[in-house]
VEXMIBA-941913 format. One record per residue (C-alpha): residue in one letter; residue number from 1; x, y, z; chain. Coordinates in nm, 3 decimals. Each point is the difference from the previous one (the first is absolute). Layout:
N
dodren	rotor	x	y	z	figu
a	NUM	X	Y	Z	A $
...
***
This chain:
540
dodren	rotor	x	y	z	figu
x	1	-3.496	10.062	-2.078	A $
x	2	-0.240	0.041	-0.315	A $
x	3	-0.253	0.093	0.305	A $
x	4	0.184	0.250	0.144	A $
x	5	0.086	0.201	-0.346	A $
x	6	-0.339	-0.040	-0.079	A $
x	7	-0.127	0.139	0.361	A $
x	8	0.272	0.317	-0.052	A $
x	9	-0.130	0.063	-0.363	A $
x	10	-0.345	-0.025	0.119	A $
x	11	0.035	0.264	0.269	A $
x	12	0.208	0.221	-0.188	A $
x	13	-0.299	0.017	-0.267	A $
x	14	-0.247	0.076	0.248	A $
x	15	0.247	0.278	0.162	A $
x	16	-0.009	0.106	-0.316	A $
x	17	-0.338	-0.019	-0.112	A $
x	18	-0.109	0.190	0.396	A $
x	19	0.243	0.289	-0.063	A $
x	20	-0.144	0.059	-0.343	A $
x	21	-0.340	0.018	0.089	A $
x	22	0.126	0.238	0.279	A $
x	23	0.156	0.216	-0.301	A $
x	24	-0.348	-0.022	-0.128	A $
x	25	-0.112	0.194	0.276	A $
x	26	0.258	0.229	0.005	A $
x	27	-0.062	0.125	-0.324	A $
x	28	-0.398	-0.042	-0.020	A $
x	29	-0.118	0.193	0.361	A $
x	30	-0.042	0.350	-0.073	A $
x	31	0.257	0.273	0.162	A $
x	32	-0.048	0.003	0.369	A $
x	33	-0.290	-0.215	0.001	A $
x	34	0.150	-0.256	0.272	A $
x	35	-0.041	0.090	0.387	A $
x	36	0.213	0.316	0.115	A $
x	37	0.199	-0.011	-0.345	A $
x	38	0.068	0.368	0.015	A $
x	39	0.109	-0.005	0.327	A $
x	40	0.262	-0.262	-0.034	A $
x	41	0.133	0.153	-0.329	A $
x	42	0.045	0.287	0.169	A $
x	43	0.181	-0.096	0.312	A $
x	44	0.219	-0.192	-0.235	A $
x	45	0.096	0.329	-0.208	A $
x	46	0.044	0.179	0.332	A $
x	47	0.284	-0.208	0.078	A $
x	48	0.119	-0.054	-0.354	A $
x	49	0.027	0.433	0.020	A $
x	50	0.164	0.022	0.346	A $
x	51	-0.324	0.108	0.153	A $
x	52	0.015	-0.290	0.302	A $
x	53	-0.219	-0.115	0.225	A $
x	54	-0.232	0.216	0.183	A $
x	55	-0.156	-0.088	0.310	A $
x	56	-0.346	-0.145	-0.058	A $
x	57	-0.256	0.262	-0.102	A $
x	58	0.252	0.253	-0.124	A $
x	59	0.064	-0.159	-0.361	A $
x	60	-0.133	0.177	-0.303	A $
x	61	-0.100	-0.072	-0.318	A $
x	62	0.220	0.157	-0.252	A $
x	63	-0.102	0.177	-0.283	A $
x	64	0.102	-0.232	-0.241	A $
x	65	-0.271	-0.275	0.150	A $
x	66	-0.262	0.263	0.056	A $
x	67	0.063	0.066	-0.408	A $
x	68	0.017	-0.342	-0.126	A $
x	69	-0.339	-0.106	0.227	A $
x	70	-0.190	0.253	-0.200	A $
x	71	0.186	-0.107	-0.312	A $
x	72	-0.107	-0.371	0.098	A $
x	73	-0.392	0.091	0.000	A $
x	74	0.034	-0.159	0.345	A $
x	75	-0.281	0.218	0.142	A $
x	76	-0.214	-0.182	-0.276	A $
x	77	-0.240	-0.324	0.047	A $
x	78	0.090	-0.303	-0.178	A $
x	79	-0.276	-0.115	-0.226	A $
x	80	-0.092	-0.298	0.194	A $
x	81	0.067	0.011	0.358	A $
x	82	-0.277	-0.103	0.263	A $
x	83	-0.134	0.337	0.037	A $
x	84	0.029	0.290	-0.294	A $
x	85	-0.052	0.356	0.149	A $
x	86	-0.222	0.172	-0.220	A $
x	87	0.171	0.338	0.046	A $
x	88	0.368	-0.089	-0.088	A $
x	89	0.150	-0.024	-0.318	A $
x	90	0.045	-0.410	-0.169	A $
x	91	0.355	-0.063	-0.049	A $
x	92	-0.120	-0.104	-0.340	A $
x	93	-0.116	0.328	-0.082	A $
x	94	0.355	0.169	0.045	A $
x	95	0.241	0.024	-0.288	A $
x	96	0.342	-0.115	0.085	A $
x	97	0.279	0.264	0.024	A $
x	98	0.250	-0.013	-0.264	A $
x	99	0.323	-0.162	0.066	A $
x	100	0.181	0.314	-0.061	A $
x	101	-0.210	0.186	0.217	A $
x	102	0.062	-0.186	0.297	A $
x	103	0.161	0.129	0.310	A $
x	104	0.347	-0.116	0.047	A $
x	105	0.154	-0.065	0.347	A $
x	106	0.292	0.222	0.092	A $
x	107	0.188	0.175	0.321	A $
x	108	-0.262	0.331	-0.100	A $
x	109	-0.320	-0.220	0.087	A $
x	110	0.110	-0.310	0.195	A $
x	111	-0.025	0.141	0.318	A $
x	112	-0.297	0.239	0.196	A $
x	113	0.037	0.377	0.003	A $
x	114	0.157	0.146	0.325	A $
x	115	-0.275	0.151	0.190	A $
x	116	-0.248	-0.252	-0.142	A $
x	117	-0.274	-0.034	0.265	A $
x	118	-0.082	-0.376	0.141	A $
x	119	-0.395	-0.123	-0.084	A $
x	120	-0.169	-0.309	-0.082	A $
x	121	0.091	0.046	-0.340	A $
x	122	0.316	0.096	0.002	A $
x	123	0.142	-0.234	0.299	A $
x	124	0.202	-0.314	-0.103	A $
x	125	-0.088	-0.240	0.245	A $
x	126	0.290	-0.270	-0.111	A $
x	127	0.269	0.135	0.268	A $
x	128	-0.226	-0.199	0.226	A $
x	129	0.169	-0.300	-0.111	A $
x	130	0.411	-0.067	-0.022	A $
x	131	0.173	0.142	-0.297	A $
x	132	0.182	-0.344	-0.117	A $
x	133	-0.217	-0.076	-0.257	A $
x	134	-0.021	0.385	-0.105	A $
x	135	0.357	0.010	-0.010	A $
x	136	0.059	-0.308	-0.211	A $
x	137	-0.228	0.109	-0.257	A $
x	138	0.172	0.369	-0.027	A $
x	139	0.291	-0.210	-0.064	A $
x	140	-0.129	-0.176	-0.236	A $
x	141	-0.132	0.309	-0.173	A $
x	142	0.363	0.162	-0.018	A $
x	143	0.133	-0.316	-0.124	A $
x	144	-0.206	-0.050	-0.269	A $
x	145	-0.018	0.345	-0.084	A $
x	146	-0.353	0.106	0.008	A $
x	147	-0.013	0.207	0.293	A $
x	148	0.009	0.333	-0.246	A $
x	149	-0.256	-0.150	-0.239	A $
x	150	-0.372	0.019	-0.067	A $
x	151	-0.244	-0.065	0.291	A $
x	152	-0.103	-0.306	-0.192	A $
x	153	0.322	-0.141	-0.084	A $
x	154	0.088	0.075	0.329	A $
x	155	-0.308	-0.213	0.146	A $
x	156	0.066	-0.277	-0.209	A $
x	157	0.350	-0.007	0.091	A $
x	158	-0.111	-0.060	0.373	A $
x	159	-0.240	-0.206	-0.074	A $
x	160	0.271	-0.240	-0.189	A $
x	161	0.178	0.006	0.306	A $
x	162	-0.266	-0.105	0.139	A $
x	163	-0.079	-0.286	-0.209	A $
x	164	0.377	-0.090	0.029	A $
x	165	-0.090	-0.066	0.395	A $
x	166	-0.262	-0.183	-0.113	A $
x	167	0.201	-0.258	-0.143	A $
x	168	0.134	-0.189	0.283	A $
x	169	-0.364	-0.081	0.135	A $
x	170	-0.095	-0.316	-0.168	A $
x	171	0.371	-0.143	0.025	A $
x	172	-0.028	0.037	0.366	A $
x	173	-0.318	-0.134	0.065	A $
x	174	0.085	-0.293	-0.255	A $
x	175	0.317	-0.023	0.252	A $
x	176	-0.236	-0.016	0.313	A $
x	177	-0.238	-0.261	-0.097	A $
x	178	0.280	-0.243	-0.191	A $
x	179	0.210	0.044	0.364	A $
x	180	-0.299	-0.076	0.221	A $
x	181	-0.075	-0.360	-0.209	A $
x	182	0.384	-0.041	-0.051	A $
x	183	0.045	-0.336	-0.185	A $
x	184	-0.335	-0.098	-0.046	A $
x	185	-0.129	-0.073	-0.349	A $
x	186	-0.274	0.313	0.036	A $
x	187	0.288	0.247	0.077	A $
x	188	0.108	0.091	-0.354	A $
x	189	-0.387	0.026	-0.122	A $
x	190	-0.048	0.184	0.343	A $
x	191	0.231	0.234	-0.077	A $
x	192	-0.144	0.124	-0.337	A $
x	193	-0.346	0.035	0.104	A $
x	194	0.124	0.216	0.277	A $
x	195	0.209	0.249	-0.256	A $
x	196	-0.297	-0.008	-0.239	A $
x	197	-0.243	0.114	0.324	A $
x	198	0.069	0.321	-0.050	A $
x	199	-0.188	0.037	-0.291	A $
x	200	-0.279	-0.109	0.158	A $
x	201	0.001	0.297	0.206	A $
x	202	-0.052	0.268	-0.285	A $
x	203	0.051	0.336	0.253	A $
x	204	0.313	-0.110	0.066	A $
x	205	0.140	0.039	-0.353	A $
x	206	-0.210	0.346	-0.015	A $
x	207	0.139	0.132	0.338	A $
x	208	0.354	-0.111	-0.009	A $
x	209	0.067	0.110	-0.363	A $
x	210	-0.127	0.357	0.092	A $
x	211	0.237	0.222	0.237	A $
x	212	-0.042	-0.093	0.343	A $
x	213	0.212	-0.100	0.294	A $
x	214	-0.236	-0.343	0.031	A $
x	215	0.228	-0.101	-0.260	A $
x	216	0.333	-0.021	0.200	A $
x	217	-0.191	-0.124	0.290	A $
x	218	-0.175	-0.267	-0.156	A $
x	219	0.365	-0.155	-0.137	A $
x	220	0.111	0.044	0.361	A $
x	221	-0.308	-0.193	0.096	A $
x	222	0.093	-0.263	-0.250	A $
x	223	0.378	-0.069	0.089	A $
x	224	-0.121	0.006	0.383	A $
x	225	-0.241	-0.293	-0.081	A $
x	226	0.265	-0.210	-0.213	A $
x	227	0.220	0.057	0.302	A $
x	228	-0.274	-0.134	0.222	A $
x	229	-0.086	-0.306	-0.170	A $
x	230	0.402	-0.068	0.019	A $
x	231	-0.041	0.040	0.360	A $
x	232	-0.268	-0.247	0.001	A $
x	233	0.161	-0.236	-0.145	A $
x	234	0.292	-0.047	0.253	A $
x	235	0.247	0.288	-0.120	A $
x	236	0.132	0.179	0.294	A $
x	237	0.276	0.160	-0.153	A $
x	238	0.152	0.355	0.090	A $
x	239	-0.004	0.138	-0.332	A $
x	240	-0.372	-0.156	-0.047	A $
x	241	-0.058	0.233	0.326	A $
x	242	0.208	0.270	-0.154	A $
x	243	-0.180	-0.017	-0.328	A $
x	244	-0.331	0.008	0.165	A $
x	245	0.093	0.299	0.249	A $
x	246	0.126	0.190	-0.333	A $
x	247	-0.334	-0.077	-0.211	A $
x	248	-0.212	0.134	0.313	A $
x	249	0.215	0.317	0.064	A $
x	250	-0.046	0.059	-0.413	A $
x	251	-0.378	-0.007	0.082	A $
x	252	-0.020	0.169	0.272	A $
x	253	0.231	0.323	-0.120	A $
x	254	-0.287	-0.011	-0.291	A $
x	255	-0.347	-0.026	0.199	A $
x	256	-0.101	-0.095	0.330	A $
x	257	-0.177	-0.337	-0.154	A $
x	258	0.335	-0.157	0.019	A $
x	259	-0.059	-0.006	0.375	A $
x	260	-0.251	-0.265	0.001	A $
x	261	0.196	-0.285	-0.175	A $
x	262	0.194	0.014	0.342	A $
x	263	-0.276	-0.225	0.188	A $
x	264	0.066	-0.238	-0.298	A $
x	265	0.390	-0.016	0.025	A $
x	266	-0.041	-0.098	0.364	A $
x	267	-0.268	-0.237	-0.027	A $
x	268	0.254	-0.127	-0.284	A $
x	269	0.271	-0.053	0.248	A $
x	270	-0.199	-0.180	0.256	A $
x	271	-0.132	-0.240	-0.199	A $
x	272	0.273	-0.062	-0.250	A $
x	273	0.096	-0.405	-0.075	A $
x	274	0.203	-0.131	0.253	A $
x	275	-0.167	0.086	0.332	A $
x	276	0.230	-0.246	0.214	A $
x	277	0.290	0.285	-0.035	A $
x	278	0.025	0.235	0.299	A $
x	279	-0.178	0.336	0.022	A $
x	280	0.320	0.225	0.010	A $
x	281	0.073	-0.030	-0.402	A $
x	282	-0.338	0.099	-0.073	A $
x	283	-0.024	0.306	0.242	A $
x	284	0.363	0.086	-0.157	A $
x	285	-0.105	-0.014	-0.344	A $
x	286	-0.336	0.195	0.080	A $
x	287	0.268	0.284	0.196	A $
x	288	0.204	-0.005	-0.329	A $
x	289	-0.340	0.058	-0.187	A $
x	290	-0.080	0.305	0.221	A $
x	291	0.296	0.157	0.027	A $
x	292	0.095	-0.012	-0.377	A $
x	293	-0.357	0.119	-0.106	A $
x	294	0.021	0.271	0.267	A $
x	295	0.315	0.129	-0.139	A $
x	296	-0.112	-0.009	-0.358	A $
x	297	-0.345	0.152	0.062	A $
x	298	-0.163	-0.060	0.313	A $
x	299	0.191	0.315	0.152	A $
x	300	-0.219	0.247	-0.196	A $
x	301	-0.315	-0.086	0.205	A $
x	302	0.205	0.047	0.306	A $
x	303	0.094	0.336	-0.143	A $
x	304	-0.353	0.095	-0.069	A $
x	305	-0.105	-0.090	0.349	A $
x	306	0.279	0.211	0.192	A $
x	307	-0.032	0.266	-0.272	A $
x	308	-0.364	0.040	-0.073	A $
x	309	-0.166	-0.193	0.254	A $
x	310	-0.155	-0.253	-0.215	A $
x	311	0.137	-0.266	-0.136	A $
x	312	-0.230	0.022	-0.314	A $
x	313	-0.054	0.369	-0.087	A $
x	314	-0.321	0.124	-0.195	A $
x	315	0.157	0.185	-0.315	A $
x	316	-0.366	0.158	-0.131	A $
x	317	-0.224	0.260	0.155	A $
x	318	-0.317	-0.151	0.121	A $
x	319	-0.253	0.032	-0.255	A $
x	320	-0.313	-0.039	0.121	A $
x	321	-0.192	0.111	0.286	A $
x	322	-0.083	-0.251	0.270	A $
x	323	-0.355	-0.150	-0.062	A $
x	324	-0.193	-0.273	0.229	A $
x	325	0.119	-0.309	-0.117	A $
x	326	-0.277	-0.277	-0.150	A $
x	327	0.087	-0.306	0.234	A $
x	328	0.186	-0.299	0.024	A $
x	329	-0.193	-0.172	-0.247	A $
x	330	0.027	0.290	-0.264	A $
x	331	0.380	0.007	0.062	A $
x	332	0.077	-0.392	-0.054	A $
x	333	-0.228	-0.025	-0.295	A $
x	334	0.195	0.268	-0.143	A $
x	335	0.359	-0.085	0.079	A $
x	336	-0.011	-0.341	-0.112	A $
x	337	-0.174	0.086	-0.318	A $
x	338	0.241	0.249	-0.054	A $
x	339	0.319	-0.194	0.080	A $
x	340	-0.086	-0.297	-0.224	A $
x	341	-0.124	0.196	-0.289	A $
x	342	0.299	0.227	0.000	A $
x	343	0.244	-0.312	0.035	A $
x	344	-0.143	-0.176	-0.337	A $
x	345	-0.082	0.267	-0.203	A $
x	346	-0.091	0.386	0.072	A $
x	347	0.196	0.175	-0.271	A $
x	348	0.084	0.355	-0.079	A $
x	349	-0.010	0.230	0.297	A $
x	350	-0.235	-0.323	0.156	A $
x	351	-0.303	0.128	-0.222	A $
x	352	0.019	-0.288	-0.262	A $
x	353	-0.155	-0.256	0.196	A $
x	354	-0.021	-0.396	-0.159	A $
x	355	-0.367	-0.134	0.082	A $
x	356	-0.066	-0.144	0.396	A $
x	357	-0.030	-0.356	-0.114	A $
x	358	0.357	0.079	-0.127	A $
x	359	0.178	0.094	0.301	A $
x	360	-0.226	-0.254	0.243	A $
x	361	0.106	-0.303	-0.262	A $
x	362	0.355	0.115	0.059	A $
x	363	-0.031	0.061	0.403	A $
x	364	-0.175	-0.382	-0.020	A $
x	365	0.305	-0.124	-0.193	A $
x	366	0.258	0.112	0.240	A $
x	367	-0.218	-0.101	0.299	A $
x	368	-0.023	-0.406	-0.139	A $
x	369	0.345	-0.004	-0.085	A $
x	370	0.081	0.122	0.308	A $
x	371	-0.193	-0.219	0.216	A $
x	372	0.118	-0.289	-0.242	A $
x	373	0.369	0.093	0.072	A $
x	374	-0.083	0.016	0.404	A $
x	375	-0.189	-0.365	0.008	A $
x	376	0.267	-0.170	-0.157	A $
x	377	0.198	-0.155	0.277	A $
x	378	0.351	0.038	-0.194	A $
x	379	-0.068	0.404	-0.095	A $
x	380	-0.204	0.116	0.289	A $
x	381	0.293	0.132	0.222	A $
x	382	0.178	0.181	-0.272	A $
x	383	-0.341	0.137	-0.160	A $
x	384	-0.094	0.143	0.387	A $
x	385	0.298	0.175	-0.002	A $
x	386	0.030	0.135	-0.345	A $
x	387	-0.400	0.100	0.044	A $
x	388	0.113	0.205	0.314	A $
x	389	0.136	0.285	-0.253	A $
x	390	-0.320	0.047	-0.200	A $
x	391	-0.224	-0.010	0.331	A $
x	392	0.226	0.239	0.189	A $
x	393	0.005	0.239	-0.289	A $
x	394	-0.420	-0.034	-0.041	A $
x	395	-0.044	0.038	0.382	A $
x	396	0.242	0.303	-0.028	A $
x	397	-0.185	0.183	-0.254	A $
x	398	-0.323	-0.080	0.154	A $
x	399	0.115	0.129	0.358	A $
x	400	0.099	0.339	-0.140	A $
x	401	-0.312	0.063	-0.193	A $
x	402	-0.207	-0.095	0.308	A $
x	403	0.215	0.271	0.222	A $
x	404	-0.064	0.230	-0.272	A $
x	405	-0.374	-0.092	-0.032	A $
x	406	-0.049	0.049	0.374	A $
x	407	0.195	0.340	0.019	A $
x	408	-0.168	0.175	-0.301	A $
x	409	-0.271	-0.244	-0.149	A $
x	410	0.194	-0.059	-0.366	A $
x	411	0.098	-0.344	-0.122	A $
x	412	0.356	0.049	-0.183	A $
x	413	0.347	-0.161	-0.082	A $
x	414	-0.200	-0.328	-0.060	A $
x	415	0.191	-0.098	-0.315	A $
x	416	0.082	-0.389	-0.074	A $
x	417	0.382	0.169	-0.120	A $
x	418	0.097	-0.029	0.319	A $
x	419	-0.012	-0.370	-0.002	A $
x	420	0.215	-0.043	-0.300	A $
x	421	0.322	0.016	0.263	A $
x	422	-0.127	-0.372	0.057	A $
x	423	-0.083	-0.094	-0.312	A $
x	424	0.250	-0.237	-0.090	A $
x	425	-0.140	-0.177	0.340	A $
x	426	-0.313	-0.053	-0.148	A $
x	427	0.119	-0.131	-0.363	A $
x	428	0.208	-0.251	0.208	A $
x	429	-0.278	-0.099	0.214	A $
x	430	-0.188	-0.032	-0.290	A $
x	431	0.168	-0.258	-0.177	A $
x	432	0.059	-0.156	0.347	A $
x	433	-0.377	-0.050	0.011	A $
x	434	-0.003	-0.078	-0.356	A $
x	435	0.242	-0.258	-0.049	A $
x	436	0.015	-0.041	-0.377	A $
x	437	0.137	-0.272	-0.185	A $
x	438	0.219	0.083	-0.305	A $
x	439	-0.274	-0.063	-0.224	A $
x	440	-0.270	0.279	0.177	A $
x	441	0.285	0.303	-0.034	A $
x	442	-0.040	0.092	-0.391	A $
x	443	-0.414	0.037	0.055	A $
x	444	0.081	0.210	0.358	A $
x	445	0.260	0.198	-0.221	A $
x	446	-0.291	0.054	-0.251	A $
x	447	-0.237	0.069	0.245	A $
x	448	0.255	0.292	0.170	A $
x	449	0.070	0.126	-0.388	A $
x	450	-0.387	0.016	-0.068	A $
x	451	-0.043	0.174	0.343	A $
x	452	0.277	0.279	-0.108	A $
x	453	-0.161	0.045	-0.322	A $
x	454	-0.335	0.070	0.066	A $
x	455	0.117	0.246	0.284	A $
x	456	0.193	0.197	-0.269	A $
x	457	-0.292	-0.020	-0.228	A $
x	458	-0.271	0.132	0.308	A $
x	459	0.221	0.229	0.058	A $
x	460	0.090	0.139	-0.354	A $
x	461	-0.369	0.052	-0.037	A $
x	462	-0.095	0.155	0.292	A $
x	463	0.293	0.248	-0.050	A $
x	464	-0.008	0.075	-0.362	A $
x	465	-0.282	-0.107	-0.150	A $
x	466	-0.313	0.223	-0.031	A $
x	467	-0.367	-0.118	-0.056	A $
x	468	-0.078	0.041	-0.400	A $
x	469	0.342	-0.046	-0.063	A $
x	470	0.243	-0.292	-0.154	A $
x	471	0.274	-0.205	0.133	A $
x	472	0.216	0.223	-0.277	A $
x	473	-0.132	0.320	0.166	A $
x	474	0.119	-0.102	0.364	A $
x	475	0.321	-0.170	-0.119	A $
x	476	0.075	0.360	-0.178	A $
x	477	-0.077	0.192	0.296	A $
x	478	0.241	-0.235	0.189	A $
x	479	0.270	0.065	-0.252	A $
x	480	-0.038	0.424	0.034	A $
x	481	0.039	-0.025	0.357	A $
x	482	0.262	-0.232	-0.011	A $
x	483	0.368	0.108	0.012	A $
x	484	0.046	-0.284	-0.250	A $
x	485	-0.031	-0.029	-0.359	A $
x	486	-0.257	-0.243	-0.102	A $
x	487	0.221	-0.245	-0.155	A $
x	488	0.136	0.002	0.330	A $
x	489	-0.300	-0.063	0.192	A $
x	490	-0.075	-0.262	-0.238	A $
x	491	0.345	-0.186	0.071	A $
x	492	-0.073	0.027	0.333	A $
x	493	-0.319	-0.171	-0.062	A $
x	494	0.157	-0.275	-0.250	A $
x	495	0.316	-0.093	0.295	A $
x	496	-0.279	-0.072	0.209	A $
x	497	-0.221	-0.241	-0.204	A $
x	498	0.366	-0.146	-0.124	A $
x	499	0.071	-0.041	0.395	A $
x	500	-0.341	-0.160	0.105	A $
x	501	0.012	-0.215	-0.311	A $
x	502	0.380	-0.084	0.136	A $
x	503	-0.090	-0.101	0.341	A $
x	504	-0.279	-0.237	-0.078	A $
x	505	0.244	-0.161	-0.233	A $
x	506	0.239	-0.046	0.221	A $
x	507	-0.227	-0.124	0.294	A $
x	508	-0.127	-0.265	-0.245	A $
x	509	0.362	-0.089	-0.071	A $
x	510	0.068	-0.049	0.367	A $
x	511	-0.300	-0.171	0.052	A $
x	512	0.090	-0.256	-0.280	A $
x	513	0.365	-0.028	0.104	A $
x	514	-0.135	-0.079	0.396	A $
x	515	-0.246	-0.258	-0.195	A $
x	516	0.272	-0.180	-0.187	A $
x	517	0.287	0.016	0.236	A $
x	518	-0.290	-0.149	0.276	A $
x	519	-0.100	-0.234	-0.210	A $
x	520	0.327	-0.158	-0.093	A $
x	521	0.083	-0.002	0.367	A $
x	522	-0.291	-0.253	0.065	A $
x	523	0.069	-0.217	-0.268	A $
x	524	0.371	-0.016	0.106	A $
x	525	-0.071	-0.113	0.370	A $
x	526	-0.179	-0.337	-0.090	A $
x	527	0.298	-0.055	-0.218	A $
x	528	0.229	0.067	0.276	A $
x	529	-0.164	-0.198	0.230	A $
x	530	-0.003	-0.347	-0.201	A $
x	531	0.360	0.068	-0.075	A $
x	532	0.111	0.005	0.378	A $
x	533	-0.251	-0.335	0.047	A $
x	534	0.184	-0.158	-0.229	A $
x	535	0.293	-0.200	0.097	A $
x	536	-0.091	-0.017	0.392	A $
x	537	-0.243	-0.239	0.025	A $
x	538	-0.276	0.163	0.086	A $
x	539	-0.345	-0.056	-0.072	A $
x	540	-0.164	0.269	-0.245	A $
***
């Protein structure tokens, strides 16, 4: 009982740490300095103000977002990117617009003016995706009263909405790991490690605390992962199949990436525990999953095929003239490097890059723990099934990039964030591979917190700290750009530090409780055996 309570407290503390780290990213990242964030916000505002969901390529940027981008100095360069442009003004040389002069979003500027022409600079490509995420975010703006607000308040409100979507991720990763390990002694420690594993991928907190539809498809993938873990352990209930269908459908009504969870779901039912059962229960459950998923969101892609003639339309005009490609070797090295780097740490709009040693080390660790899970006899099957999701996502990114490379000679859309729908699966597999003892959990959680802190400091330096300046100058610049006051920013940082200390303390307490309870069990066992032997005439 004490062990279960200690686990719940530690899991809650780790989740709080993950969420507060995401909050730090939400207030640290300069406005619109995450991939496609202006377009994501623009599409949310369009729905919030009744502008509908135009056909791909026909949605336009609004005057509000155009003005906000100018006031946010989006065309400037961050001080520490991988390659500054000498002819472009530095972000650190731009004075923040005073709060009372910042543009206010309202009905007059939230939608594009009639007759605005479409061009590469004016098109909002997000209508190539289904509208669910944007409709939910628009409802959030209305409920919170931030639809009519300064643009930086709108942006922060939407970022916090995505942080809320981030909350279930560590909990679902932990649940998947615990489900797969059942009542084994290492189940609870593995659950805590799976929850903390999210922090070892700093890019996830950066991306998923920005405004992006990846936030909803990531939590959808996490729910699917948890339910697949249940199926693998023999849960063939109808409600589990229906839940899988709903989770898949929500993902499909958000982004095509959810479709790549289908192979994992199918194989899970094929390999579900209790293979002696007849085939029909498995097939019938898969039919339920497919029917519910199609009704909830899969229909959108059939509609695309019937109306537009393609499953995944392109929402933006071709940006470059075709050029001869540089061959297979160039493609492979570029794609593998870009996906790996942007999965681990490629902050801002992918211009603030961690050193190669960092992201290759991260990739090596992921590979090592995955292999460890695959070679263990008792985790080989579930690990192999869960890894189907990130593997399918990776293959889809490579295949899409290859098609465009062959057609145009350019390599595009190779970003690690497209793998985040499989992040919970990777976290659960990592826990299966590490198979930690309770005593090692505090050390792993401390390491996760250290990685998160190092990433935040790296981003702070790269985003706000110019050469020949002090940390106080950089902090003042952050405060000048932020919609929060200096005191509020300090409070966010302090809360994160408290959450880190609480997570560490809770994990230490859990380790002590587990160690104590098992020591008591081991000492009680011989006494019990002796008591049983006495009076039976048996020889001891």
